[in-house]
N, C-alpha and C positions, 0 to 999 in steps of 0.2 A: 556485224563486228567491223569496226573501222579499219583495223589492220589488214583485213582481207578484201577491202574494197578494190575493185578492178581485177581481181583474180577469179578464174573459174575453178570450180570443184569438180573433179572427174572421178568416176569409179574405175579402179584399176584391179586387175586380177594378177596376183603374183604367179610366176612361172618357175619351173625348174630349169636347169641348164639345158635340158633337152626340149624346152618349150612346152612342157606339160603343166596344166594348171596345178597349183599347189596352194593349199590354204584357202581362206575366205577372201572375197573381194574387199577392198577398202577404199575410202575416200581420200583423195590427195589433191593438194593445191597444184594447179597447172601453171608452171612458170615459163613454159616454152611454146605455148599455143599448139598443143598436140591435137590431132584429129582423131575421131573415133576409129578404132581398129588398128591404130599405129602401135608398134612395139616401142615402149618407153623405158627409160631408166629412172627409178625413183629411190628415195632414201626415206628412212623413218627416224623417229626420235629427235634428239637434239640437232642432228645434221639437217633435218627437214626444216626446223624453225629458222635456221641460218640462211635459208634460201630466199627469204623475204627481206626487204629493206628495213622494215620496222624491227627493232631489237626485241621487243616483247610481243609475242603473238601466240595464238593457240594452235599452231600447226604441228601435227604429229607425222604427216607424210607429205612429201613434195615431189613432183615430177621435175627432174633436172635435165633430161635430154631425150631426144628421139633417136632410136637405134636405126642406123642406115643399113647395116648388113650383119648377118649372123653366120659364122662358120663353126660347125661342130666337127671336131676331129675324133675319130674312133680308132682305138688301138686294138 
């Protein structure tokens, strides 16, 4: 697919806010050059397709950022 040329497709595992696996893994377009094992931020649906330069593309999930730090507050 020409609109995906130059992008990597990575398998991502959604997590809960407590960093526990949730749901099934999915394939996402990598827009930030994430490395295996890194915690990333991704979006799905229409927002994912807007992550690419091409206006019309078949993207349903896209990685938009790499998480630097996670702080979990417990009450």
